[in-house]
Legacy VTK file of the C-alpha trace (Angstrom):
# vtk DataFile Version 3.0
C-alpha trace
ASCII
DATASET POLYDATA
POINTS 632 float
-15.301 -41.629 11.211
-12.695 -40.959 8.783
-10.374 -38.570 9.421
-10.709 -35.790 7.035
-7.526 -34.874 5.511
-7.327 -31.281 4.379
-4.679 -28.475 4.935
-5.661 -25.395 7.281
-5.923 -23.380 4.393
-5.609 -23.899 0.657
-3.649 -21.513 -1.846
-5.252 -18.333 -2.434
-7.276 -18.088 -4.923
-7.395 -14.766 -7.706
-10.361 -14.205 -9.562
-10.652 -11.723 -12.250
-13.357 -9.139 -11.169
-14.029 -5.251 -11.986
-12.949 -3.162 -9.108
-11.513 -0.416 -7.523
-8.099 -0.115 -8.207
-5.180 1.783 -7.031
-5.194 3.330 -9.901
-9.025 4.481 -9.796
-8.656 6.031 -6.247
-5.734 7.850 -7.607
-7.729 9.518 -10.007
-10.649 9.737 -7.888
-7.820 11.974 -5.227
-7.113 14.218 -8.011
-10.543 15.298 -8.383
-12.096 15.135 -5.650
-8.956 16.059 -2.923
-9.641 19.641 -1.369
-6.034 19.572 -0.304
-4.702 19.205 -3.928
-7.261 22.419 -4.998
-5.688 24.177 -2.825
-2.268 23.414 -3.445
-3.249 24.028 -7.170
-3.757 27.419 -5.707
-1.447 28.505 -4.312
0.864 27.345 -7.448
-1.369 30.036 -9.828
-0.747 32.721 -6.933
3.129 32.484 -6.440
3.124 32.429 -10.592
1.868 36.290 -10.315
4.707 37.068 -8.240
7.390 36.545 -11.737
4.403 38.891 -13.745
4.721 41.727 -10.880
8.711 41.862 -11.244
8.107 41.938 -14.610
6.453 45.019 -14.698
9.885 47.162 -13.685
11.187 46.914 -17.165
7.886 49.115 -18.803
7.879 52.606 -17.896
5.278 54.245 -15.516
2.812 56.923 -16.926
1.385 59.239 -14.342
-1.616 61.572 -14.944
-2.211 64.374 -12.761
-5.144 66.463 -12.928
-7.327 68.767 -11.185
-9.711 72.020 -10.989
-8.917 74.974 -8.785
-11.075 78.422 -8.071
-8.708 80.586 -5.887
-8.752 84.169 -5.160
-5.339 85.886 -4.847
-4.577 88.882 -2.977
-1.405 91.118 -3.735
0.136 94.774 -2.620
3.201 96.495 -3.367
4.532 98.921 -1.294
2.493 101.942 -1.238
0.185 100.422 -3.897
-3.441 99.976 -3.721
-4.378 96.259 -2.898
-5.278 93.865 -5.867
-7.458 91.115 -5.674
-7.733 88.337 -8.222
-10.463 85.490 -8.633
-8.897 82.767 -11.045
-11.027 79.891 -11.769
-9.204 77.172 -13.899
-7.708 73.555 -14.232
-4.469 71.817 -14.935
-3.505 68.368 -16.357
0.038 67.312 -15.613
1.439 63.817 -17.481
4.927 61.882 -16.081
6.516 59.338 -17.937
9.443 57.662 -16.633
11.910 54.957 -17.573
14.376 53.152 -15.776
17.636 53.133 -17.849
20.100 51.259 -15.612
19.948 49.787 -12.209
22.957 48.028 -11.673
21.199 44.324 -12.549
18.483 44.804 -10.121
15.832 44.432 -12.291
16.970 41.232 -13.616
17.216 39.850 -10.389
14.381 40.477 -8.890
12.378 38.823 -11.853
14.809 35.979 -11.531
14.523 35.569 -7.579
10.606 35.694 -8.015
10.631 32.865 -10.769
13.631 30.593 -8.717
10.986 31.419 -5.738
7.933 30.064 -7.732
10.211 27.174 -9.293
10.778 26.272 -5.520
7.387 26.572 -4.296
6.122 24.272 -6.869
8.124 21.362 -6.560
7.449 21.728 -2.627
3.467 21.560 -3.580
4.542 18.485 -5.851
6.183 16.362 -2.702
3.147 17.733 -0.686
0.765 16.389 -3.347
3.154 13.175 -3.795
2.928 13.010 0.506
-0.893 13.523 -0.148
-0.622 10.109 -2.893
1.357 8.236 -1.115
-0.920 8.547 2.107
-3.671 7.383 -0.204
-1.613 4.477 -1.108
-0.688 3.456 2.148
-4.711 3.699 3.465
-5.766 1.405 0.543
-3.126 -1.105 1.154
-4.334 -1.419 4.785
-7.732 -1.630 3.742
-7.049 -4.254 1.098
-4.390 -6.042 4.221
-7.202 -5.932 6.841
-10.056 -7.435 4.244
-7.684 -10.134 3.617
-6.417 -10.753 7.433
-10.492 -10.826 8.181
-11.169 -13.627 5.967
-8.174 -15.515 7.220
-9.483 -15.481 10.422
-12.884 -16.168 9.699
-11.616 -19.165 8.250
-9.643 -20.198 10.900
-12.582 -19.210 13.631
-15.018 -21.435 11.560
-11.955 -24.428 11.724
-12.160 -23.979 15.236
-15.584 -24.337 15.753
-15.319 -27.572 13.723
-12.313 -28.123 16.547
-15.009 -27.144 19.136
-17.717 -30.126 17.745
-14.843 -32.759 18.256
-13.464 -31.871 21.308
-16.817 -31.649 22.675
-17.669 -34.688 21.541
-14.230 -36.548 23.211
-15.733 -34.746 26.468
-18.754 -36.162 26.432
-17.028 -39.509 26.228
-13.637 -39.351 28.227
-15.054 -36.333 30.732
-11.350 -34.787 29.841
-12.528 -31.043 29.778
-8.614 -30.043 28.988
-9.204 -29.979 25.055
-12.431 -28.165 24.787
-11.086 -25.388 27.050
-7.684 -25.170 24.366
-10.204 -24.778 21.598
-12.668 -22.299 23.782
-9.591 -20.140 24.401
-8.142 -20.626 20.800
-11.684 -19.033 19.677
-11.940 -16.310 21.591
-8.230 -15.072 20.624
-9.745 -15.385 16.687
-12.904 -13.526 17.551
-10.556 -10.637 19.626
-8.230 -10.860 16.433
-11.111 -10.116 13.738
-12.824 -7.134 15.906
-8.940 -5.646 16.176
-8.832 -6.184 12.247
-12.283 -4.842 11.262
-11.222 -1.655 13.825
-7.989 -1.110 11.186
-9.918 -1.682 8.379
-12.953 0.963 9.334
-9.647 3.293 9.761
-8.482 2.639 6.328
-12.066 2.922 4.832
-12.807 6.365 6.808
-8.892 8.206 5.244
-9.686 6.801 2.024
-13.265 8.581 1.743
-11.442 11.297 2.958
-9.476 11.803 -0.406
-11.476 10.617 -2.904
-14.649 12.338 -2.127
-17.116 8.962 -1.730
-17.818 6.355 0.142
-16.446 3.366 -0.592
-18.645 1.017 -2.042
-16.713 -1.730 -4.631
-14.391 -4.993 -4.445
-10.830 -3.269 -4.164
-7.503 -5.118 -4.583
-4.089 -6.088 -4.422
-2.261 -3.589 -7.057
0.380 -4.235 -9.046
4.426 -3.893 -8.738
6.192 -2.690 -11.630
9.493 -4.310 -11.171
11.346 -1.307 -14.238
10.682 1.764 -11.774
13.322 -0.202 -9.197
16.673 0.454 -9.988
19.047 -2.869 -10.421
21.445 -1.565 -7.773
21.645 0.884 -4.593
24.021 3.341 -6.711
21.784 3.667 -9.469
18.858 4.454 -6.465
21.044 7.097 -5.502
21.336 8.551 -8.722
17.570 8.105 -9.973
16.782 9.798 -6.158
19.096 12.758 -6.303
17.604 13.622 -9.984
14.024 13.546 -9.206
13.239 14.090 -5.528
11.204 16.683 -5.236
12.968 18.093 -2.062
16.212 18.662 -2.938
15.209 20.362 -6.261
12.963 22.371 -4.109
16.384 23.568 -2.237
17.902 24.157 -5.472
15.758 26.597 -6.626
16.096 28.160 -3.055
20.135 28.381 -3.480
19.070 29.903 -7.066
16.848 32.485 -5.309
19.360 33.748 -2.436
22.028 34.311 -5.491
19.862 36.947 -6.709
19.385 38.312 -3.604
23.465 38.735 -3.213
23.042 39.966 -6.477
20.237 42.615 -5.937
22.642 43.728 -2.954
25.061 44.324 -4.716
23.400 46.603 -7.382
23.432 49.056 -4.362
26.845 49.725 -5.204
26.125 51.274 -8.624
23.969 54.315 -9.930
20.413 54.254 -10.884
19.755 55.730 -13.849
15.984 57.121 -14.974
14.295 59.348 -18.296
11.712 61.627 -17.162
9.554 62.839 -19.634
6.570 65.751 -18.285
3.829 67.876 -19.990
1.716 70.053 -18.264
-1.084 71.729 -19.170
-2.575 74.856 -17.298
-5.570 77.326 -18.027
-5.833 80.071 -16.190
-4.636 78.634 -12.762
-1.036 80.172 -13.444
-1.773 83.672 -14.498
-5.678 84.925 -15.120
-6.751 84.644 -18.727
-3.598 82.916 -19.815
-3.409 79.287 -20.752
-0.057 77.599 -20.689
1.047 74.429 -22.555
4.779 73.046 -20.651
6.794 70.178 -21.790
9.992 69.108 -20.396
12.181 65.930 -20.254
15.275 64.831 -18.453
17.438 61.498 -17.793
18.468 61.211 -13.604
21.484 59.814 -12.284
21.055 58.845 -8.857
23.984 58.088 -7.079
24.744 57.148 -3.420
28.481 57.880 -2.289
27.956 57.165 1.431
25.731 55.161 4.092
27.460 54.331 6.962
28.094 50.754 5.116
24.833 49.816 5.343
24.731 48.124 2.177
27.531 46.336 2.778
26.517 44.998 5.838
23.324 43.712 4.078
25.437 42.343 1.112
27.302 39.911 3.564
23.834 38.958 5.535
22.593 38.149 2.528
25.807 36.304 1.530
25.770 33.975 4.940
22.055 32.388 3.707
23.372 32.072 0.565
26.092 29.613 2.480
22.844 28.706 4.661
21.355 27.032 1.745
24.071 25.228 0.265
24.801 23.270 3.709
21.082 22.820 4.095
21.400 21.065 0.237
24.438 18.622 1.162
22.237 17.702 4.374
19.378 17.229 3.010
21.061 15.179 -0.078
21.864 12.846 2.806
18.923 12.753 4.459
17.467 11.703 0.566
20.132 9.115 0.307
19.754 7.651 4.165
15.535 7.277 3.144
16.823 5.155 -0.286
18.496 3.141 1.189
16.377 2.363 4.069
13.394 1.785 1.063
15.683 -0.272 -1.204
16.948 -2.243 1.232
13.892 -3.528 3.193
12.044 -3.632 -0.447
14.548 -6.702 -1.355
14.873 -7.909 2.257
11.378 -8.170 2.045
11.163 -10.208 -1.209
13.479 -12.545 0.111
11.425 -12.685 3.761
8.392 -13.581 1.295
10.094 -16.596 -0.252
11.177 -17.931 2.778
7.855 -17.321 4.481
6.441 -19.420 1.505
8.247 -22.235 2.252
8.379 -21.871 6.140
3.830 -21.836 5.333
4.505 -24.762 2.977
6.923 -26.554 4.829
3.572 -26.152 8.281
1.094 -27.728 6.102
3.373 -30.657 5.044
3.567 -31.457 8.666
0.242 -31.085 9.416
-0.383 -33.826 7.004
1.969 -35.850 8.965
0.205 -35.043 12.149
-3.293 -35.924 11.052
-1.620 -39.370 10.105
0.064 -39.306 13.340
-3.526 -38.942 14.731
-5.113 -41.025 12.716
-2.706 -43.908 13.860
-2.952 -42.982 17.483
0.548 -41.477 18.132
-0.084 -37.950 17.935
-2.290 -35.432 20.174
-5.401 -33.722 19.238
-3.549 -30.877 21.246
-0.910 -31.162 18.637
-3.246 -31.207 15.882
-4.949 -27.774 17.418
-1.930 -25.984 17.977
-0.203 -26.669 14.708
-3.390 -25.533 13.097
-3.187 -22.314 15.079
0.712 -22.024 13.880
-0.467 -22.469 10.443
-2.592 -19.323 10.977
-0.140 -17.569 12.282
2.152 -18.606 9.289
-0.481 -17.093 7.093
-0.986 -13.985 8.564
2.938 -13.207 8.658
2.982 -13.617 5.365
0.705 -11.936 4.133
1.486 -8.435 6.406
5.011 -9.434 4.905
4.085 -8.883 1.349
2.017 -5.743 2.013
5.257 -4.675 3.695
7.077 -5.363 0.478
4.620 -2.632 -0.855
4.438 -0.053 1.273
8.495 -0.237 0.848
7.888 0.242 -3.059
5.549 2.862 -2.486
8.084 4.769 -0.627
11.000 4.012 -2.767
8.818 5.984 -5.832
7.613 8.757 -3.187
11.251 9.561 -2.479
12.144 9.394 -6.042
9.431 11.777 -7.026
7.149 9.894 -9.087
4.698 7.717 -7.387
1.873 9.504 -9.305
3.538 9.528 -12.653
4.143 5.292 -11.826
0.625 4.394 -10.910
-1.598 6.336 -13.764
1.308 4.905 -16.298
1.037 1.342 -14.569
-2.958 1.692 -14.162
-4.659 -2.258 -13.829
-7.476 -2.237 -15.841
-9.337 -5.223 -13.544
-8.944 -6.333 -10.182
-8.289 -9.752 -8.263
-10.342 -10.984 -5.567
-8.014 -12.211 -2.564
-10.257 -15.597 -1.163
-9.652 -18.409 1.157
-11.160 -22.213 0.556
-12.830 -23.609 3.841
-12.769 -26.658 4.318
-14.496 -28.251 7.464
-12.541 -29.960 10.165
-13.886 -33.801 10.802
-11.103 -36.089 13.454
-12.104 -39.133 14.625
-12.680 -38.829 18.218
-9.785 -40.005 20.236
-11.325 -43.972 21.427
-10.133 -47.499 20.002
-11.457 -50.319 19.471
-12.008 -52.943 22.277
-9.300 -55.015 21.364
-6.853 -52.493 20.729
-7.895 -50.390 23.931
-7.838 -53.701 26.017
-4.422 -55.634 24.158
-2.371 -51.849 24.755
-3.573 -51.783 28.639
-3.541 -56.012 29.318
-1.202 -57.581 27.113
2.250 -56.270 27.610
4.090 -58.995 28.028
6.593 -57.088 30.268
4.294 -56.073 32.714
0.913 -57.294 34.349
-0.549 -56.280 38.082
0.974 -58.733 40.346
4.473 -58.231 39.043
7.356 -57.055 41.663
8.834 -53.937 41.518
12.159 -52.778 43.225
11.229 -50.832 45.896
12.845 -47.442 46.718
11.250 -47.227 50.479
8.202 -46.883 52.303
5.313 -46.522 50.201
3.897 -43.238 51.723
7.076 -41.384 51.201
7.419 -42.452 47.490
3.780 -41.831 46.925
4.911 -37.985 47.998
8.069 -38.179 45.662
5.583 -38.965 42.810
3.015 -36.063 43.918
5.472 -33.895 43.688
6.997 -34.663 40.894
4.201 -34.383 38.887
4.142 -30.669 39.652
5.885 -29.924 36.059
5.150 -27.297 33.874
3.747 -28.476 31.344
0.828 -30.709 34.046
0.683 -27.816 35.593
-0.608 -25.773 33.005
-2.938 -28.393 31.950
-4.165 -28.495 36.297
-4.769 -25.033 36.062
-7.153 -24.629 33.300
-8.841 -27.535 34.518
-9.206 -26.007 38.181
-10.573 -22.580 36.525
-13.283 -24.026 34.652
-14.283 -27.274 36.066
-12.064 -27.645 39.384
-10.671 -30.830 37.957
-6.915 -32.349 37.823
-4.860 -34.594 36.072
-1.369 -36.215 36.346
1.044 -37.287 33.853
2.104 -40.576 33.692
5.627 -39.913 32.240
6.548 -38.801 35.775
6.599 -41.984 36.747
9.033 -42.921 33.903
11.186 -39.850 34.166
11.840 -40.418 37.671
11.866 -44.365 37.819
10.448 -45.082 40.647
8.838 -48.679 40.898
6.635 -49.773 43.850
5.435 -53.510 44.750
1.739 -52.644 44.361
-0.662 -55.265 44.604
-4.351 -56.396 44.577
-4.934 -56.513 48.270
-3.409 -53.085 48.360
-6.119 -51.237 46.422
-8.949 -53.034 48.118
-7.285 -51.580 51.816
-7.748 -48.480 49.636
-10.979 -49.272 48.201
-11.995 -50.351 51.883
-11.283 -46.841 53.109
-12.997 -44.757 50.571
-16.507 -43.844 51.041
-18.711 -46.054 48.332
-18.971 -44.427 45.086
-22.679 -46.497 44.266
-24.040 -44.275 47.478
-22.279 -41.074 46.624
-23.458 -41.329 43.239
-27.124 -41.095 44.145
-26.707 -37.706 46.122
-27.436 -34.305 45.069
-24.488 -31.619 44.555
-22.251 -33.503 45.636
-18.670 -31.883 46.650
-16.569 -35.173 47.044
-14.003 -36.123 44.221
-13.499 -39.647 42.233
-10.980 -40.947 39.861
-12.314 -41.463 36.164
-9.412 -44.228 35.066
-10.273 -44.528 32.112
-12.853 -44.507 29.010
-12.927 -48.015 26.480
-15.033 -48.612 23.899
-15.981 -52.434 24.661
-18.595 -54.585 25.475
-19.710 -55.496 28.780
-17.698 -58.603 29.004
-14.218 -56.483 28.213
-15.064 -54.136 30.601
-15.562 -56.801 33.455
-12.295 -58.426 31.922
-10.645 -54.846 32.423
-11.680 -54.600 36.070
-10.546 -57.981 37.225
-7.421 -58.075 35.737
-6.943 -54.223 37.463
-7.917 -55.807 40.742
-11.171 -52.763 40.488
-13.265 -54.757 42.560
-14.851 -52.494 45.313
-15.860 -48.857 44.746
-16.113 -48.467 41.047
-18.751 -47.086 38.842
-19.296 -47.542 35.448
-21.629 -45.760 33.117
-21.678 -45.476 29.052
-21.326 -42.367 26.915
-20.952 -41.212 23.615
-23.061 -41.581 20.489
-25.063 -45.003 20.774
-23.331 -45.623 24.323
-20.390 -47.468 22.983
-17.471 -45.687 25.044
-17.540 -46.745 28.724
-16.280 -44.458 30.988
-15.190 -46.243 34.604
-14.393 -44.417 38.229
-12.948 -45.138 40.681
-13.630 -44.106 44.432
-14.815 -41.625 46.504
-12.509 -38.858 48.404
-13.207 -35.892 50.124
-10.093 -33.679 49.091
-8.095 -33.165 45.903
-4.745 -34.483 48.327
-6.811 -36.988 49.074
-7.497 -38.814 45.237
-3.603 -37.855 43.926
-2.213 -39.922 46.716
-4.612 -42.403 45.391
-4.594 -41.940 41.805
-0.820 -42.255 42.261
-1.025 -45.848 43.468
-2.690 -46.740 40.479
-0.711 -49.833 38.205
1.266 -47.540 35.577
-0.277 -48.748 33.038
-3.714 -47.158 34.085
-1.591 -44.492 34.248
-0.547 -44.334 30.774
-3.906 -44.020 29.974
-3.994 -40.564 31.846
-6.867 -40.854 34.537
-7.491 -37.681 36.088
-9.399 -36.192 38.967
-12.930 -34.916 38.651
-15.856 -33.811 40.910
-18.491 -36.659 40.708
-20.957 -33.572 40.256
-19.701 -33.560 36.846
-19.383 -37.196 36.245
-23.111 -36.955 37.263
-23.811 -34.752 34.880
-22.264 -36.736 32.185
-24.048 -39.705 33.122
-27.340 -37.396 32.976
-26.525 -36.420 29.582
-26.292 -39.827 28.140
-28.836 -42.067 30.277
-31.952 -40.054 30.768
LINES 1 633
632 0 1 2 3 4 5 6 7 8 9 10 11 12 13 14 15 16 17 18 19 20 21 22 23 24 25 26 27 28 29 30 31 32 33 34 35 36 37 38 39 40 41 42 43 44 45 46 47 48 49 50 51 52 53 54 55 56 57 58 59 60 61 62 63 64 65 66 67 68 69 70 71 72 73 74 75 76 77 78 79 80 81 82 83 84 85 86 87 88 89 90 91 92 93 94 95 96 97 98 99 100 101 102 103 104 105 106 107 108 109 110 111 112 113 114 115 116 117 118 119 120 121 122 123 124 125 126 127 128 129 130 131 132 133 134 135 136 137 138 139 140 141 142 143 144 145 146 147 148 149 150 151 152 153 154 155 156 157 158 159 160 161 162 163 164 165 166 167 168 169 170 171 172 173 174 175 176 177 178 179 180 181 182 183 184 185 186 187 188 189 190 191 192 193 194 195 196 197 198 199 200 201 202 203 204 205 206 207 208 209 210 211 212 213 214 215 216 217 218 219 220 221 222 223 224 225 226 227 228 229 230 231 232 233 234 235 236 237 238 239 240 241 242 243 244 245 246 247 248 249 250 251 252 253 254 255 256 257 258 259 260 261 262 263 264 265 266 267 268 269 270 271 272 273 274 275 276 277 278 279 280 281 282 283 284 285 286 287 288 289 290 291 292 293 294 295 296 297 298 299 300 301 302 303 304 305 306 307 308 309 310 311 312 313 314 315 316 317 318 319 320 321 322 323 324 325 326 327 328 329 330 331 332 333 334 335 336 337 338 339 340 341 342 343 344 345 346 347 348 349 350 351 352 353 354 355 356 357 358 359 360 361 362 363 364 365 366 367 368 369 370 371 372 373 374 375 376 377 378 379 380 381 382 383 384 385 386 387 388 389 390 391 392 393 394 395 396 397 398 399 400 401 402 403 404 405 406 407 408 409 410 411 412 413 414 415 416 417 418 419 420 421 422 423 424 425 426 427 428 429 430 431 432 433 434 435 436 437 438 439 440 441 442 443 444 445 446 447 448 449 450 451 452 453 454 455 456 457 458 459 460 461 462 463 464 465 466 467 468 469 470 471 472 473 474 475 476 477 478 479 480 481 482 483 484 485 486 487 488 489 490 491 492 493 494 495 496 497 498 499 500 501 502 503 504 505 506 507 508 509 510 511 512 513 514 515 516 517 518 519 520 521 522 523 524 525 526 527 528 529 530 531 532 533 534 535 536 537 538 539 540 541 542 543 544 545 546 547 548 549 550 551 552 553 554 555 556 557 558 559 560 561 562 563 564 565 566 567 568 569 570 571 572 573 574 575 576 577 578 579 580 581 582 583 584 585 586 587 588 589 590 591 592 593 594 595 596 597 598 599 600 601 602 603 604 605 606 607 608 609 610 611 612 613 614 615 616 617 618 619 620 621 622 623 624 625 626 627 628 629 630 631
């Protein structure tokens, strides 16, 4: 099979389509959000406080009227008692106008105006916070939608590699590659479920605000660089001028100043003009109608009340100082938020550039790895791991791009222009995020017969009868090799094999590292063969519990296989059978052993060139299964 040379992900494809843009979402939020409607009603209610205080400038007009029937009894000294019945009515009209109050009336009106403005800015900030939450939910929806698409493509790729790993396993018998791919598939599935949960949460939040189900395509919003000041100092100025929290506190200070003014007005007189008109019909004097009109200007001036007014004045001045200090603290807080968001925004832009370069370099590395794999100098696991690295780098790039969006809109929120900016820069079309999928077709890790045999047999510097420097007793050296083979990488491989199939593989690099050379001759191998169980008879048993050594899986003819066995003195206790598509590969098994430890000792005695082919220990039962698959 030819090697398919594809990158993990092709460049992101953006297609113009009609969809729900961020501007559309914000418009729907203003139309349907119950929270925004409640805020609007609150603004209208606060406006009426101002109208209430303005009424103090107008006169008050009161009418009092009643109908009465009464009997009066009177008696003077030594006179006869006089009884008199009166029936009539009484009407009184009072007009009152405040002429002077030391500025208290105007101060009360101004207080309500400033409180109305402060409440308005507070409500604007609440509205902007709601819009910011909508924006973040919309960004989350898009982000997790893109990550899910990315993960699904990655999952398809892993399934392609699984097919390759299964094919390799059928030929060589090694399960490690398949288990590596299966573990990555499990992780990919778990990521998809996690990302789907986050996406569903974002959809739920959005639907709460816009008041309808999201049934259309959505997309990334656009960033208007004109909204971002060119320097941090300019960002400070813009925030201090526009931030609604600061404006709210300024109005609170103004309102508190009017309260202080009202307290000062208590130290002056209060002048009121009063006009009264009375109509009496036979209630005051029987059979007499009376019409009385009066007017007066009344002055009220408190001379002493136990310093009560002075105490209240000082209290309100303290509250005024508190409001000023609150404003100073708020300015520092806003500047800190601006600094963090501004720096985060610019840092995110720079980091995105480096992440794009990182993804690009990883794609180039993958090309080299694929070429090396085709040439036999790069392993399948290397390809698999680097595919996963590219997936992670793509994922990190998407997350950082959306982090840039969040910092951008966080700046607009602190400038108090987030709604205005989104509606002003409204998108007319939406662009869909797409990832193209290309199937992965890798060649099976097996060489042609000539290359396979030449790499093992035709080394002018080594053959199976060459004398090597002996470092002592063979058994001691065997034990050293077994101990040294327990390195971290091999341990991990062994653990995975043991978990799934109770198979263990020895890394030949250990031999090179320790530079242990043994004097190994064919008669020693034959001695081991005679001491072992017979593999041919053991292979015919049902559910055997013994172990064997899978020496190699080579693409070769029967004649070439016999040459291979002869060159390494593998004459006895050998089992060979064909596997793979069209049975073009031959699997070579050596020996029968009652335990893994016994198999390890025999494996490590194999010729160093055989060890370079990475033989492994396997249960005979698993080899029987492979034999049945291809030979029945």
